[in-house]
C-alpha positions in Angstrom: 0.0 0.0 0.0 2.8 2.5 0.9 5.2 1.0 -1.7 8.2 0.9 0.7 10.6 -1.7 1.8 10.9 -1.8 5.6 13.4 -3.6 7.9 13.3 -3.6 11.7 16.5 -4.2 13.5 16.7 -4.8 17.3 19.5 -5.3 19.8 21.4 -8.5 19.8 24.3 -8.5 22.3 26.4 -5.4 21.6 25.0 -4.9 18.1 21.7 -5.1 16.3 20.2 -7.7 13.9 17.3 -7.9 11.5 14.2 -9.1 13.2 11.5 -8.4 10.6 11.0 -6.9 7.2 8.8 -6.4 4.2 9.1 -8.0 1.8 10.2 -10.9 4.0 12.9 -12.1 1.6 14.6 -8.6 1.6 18.2 -8.6 2.8 20.7 -5.9 3.9 24.0 -5.7 2.1 27.3 -4.8 3.9 26.9 -1.0 3.3 23.4 -1.1 4.7 24.5 -3.1 7.8 27.3 -0.6 8.4 24.8 2.3 8.2 22.4 0.5 10.5 25.1 -0.2 13.1 26.3 3.4 13.0 22.7 4.6 13.5 22.3 2.3 16.5 25.6 3.3 18.1 25.2 7.1 17.6 21.3 7.3 17.9 21.2 9.5 14.8 19.9 8.9 11.2 22.2 7.3 8.7 22.0 6.2 5.1 20.2 7.6 2.1 19.5 11.3 2.2 21.2 11.6 5.7 24.4 13.4 6.6 26.2 10.2 7.5 26.8 7.3 5.0 24.4 8.8 2.3 25.5 6.2 -0.3 23.4 3.4 0.9 20.1 2.3 -0.6 18.0 2.9 2.7 17.4 5.5 5.3 18.1 4.2 8.8 16.4 5.9 11.8 16.7 5.1 15.5 13.5 4.0 17.2 13.5 6.1 20.4 11.5 6.0 23.6 11.8 8.1 26.7 14.6 5.8 27.9 16.6 6.0 24.7 17.0 4.0 21.5 15.4 0.6 21.3 16.1 -0.3 17.7 16.5 0.9 14.2 14.0 1.0 11.3 15.1 1.1 7.7 13.1 2.1 4.6 13.4 2.6 0.9 10.9 3.1 -1.9 9.9 0.0 -3.9 10.7 0.7 -7.5 8.3 -0.8 -10.0 9.7 -3.4 -12.4 10.2 -2.2 -16.0 8.9 -4.3 -18.8 
């Protein structure tokens, strides 16, 4: 409906790991994982259209509560297939 790819990353030990995503078969490459980890460690946006690591395909945003960051959400637009 919104035509976006979304990945949810949550804490795992000292780092974060993918816990859910749409579409479910979607994967993060090394550059995306680096941006996600930077976002988590610095509690600031990273990736596409951000000031830090703008060369990645996705925008990574910290998920924050009153007690601090609890995870990272990543999104990018789904591009229609060309015929």
